[in-house]
N, C-alpha and C positions, 0 to 999 in steps of 0.2 A: 626456423625455431617456432615450435606448435604453442599455441595461445590457448588450443581448446579447453585446457583443465582452467585455466582463469577466467574465461569467458562461461564456462559452466558454472563456477562459483558465482561470478556475477549474477547471471540469470538467476540460480538458485536463491540468492539473497533478495532479488526484484520481487519473486514469487513469495518468499516470505513476507516482505513489506505490503502487499497487494493483499495477504491475508489478514491484515492488521492485528498480528498476534495470535490469531487463532479463534476457533468459533467461541471457545469461552471467554474471551475479552470482548467479542463483539456482543455476546449474548448478555455481558454485563454491562454493557453501555444501553442497549435497548431495555433491559430489564430497570435502567435507572431513569428511563424516560429521555435518553440522549439518543443522537444520532452518530455514527461513525464519521471521521474526518471525511472519508470520500463522500459520503451520505450527503452532509451539510454542503459540500462544495456542489455537488450534483444539484443539491436546490435551488442554488444562490445564481449558476450561470446556465445557459443555454446550452441544450444537449450538442457535443462536438465542438465546443467552443473553448475548453479547459485541457490542456496538455501539460502532464504532471512530469516534473523536470526534478532529477536528484531524488528517486526514490529512495534509494540507499544512503543519502547522505545524514549525518546526524549520530546519536550516540547509538551503540549497540548493546 
């Protein structure tokens, strides 16, 4: 059985999650004087110490 199609879909969803909804949503956060969630985490922890799990968990 070939799982490549399913693996490609999971990777596509992970990439979408990493884009945080796209440049418009990131800009909206920045325009409001806010950081994105990943920017906030980066400011809280030492570099290389945070490893995100479950990127695609949650609501769609």
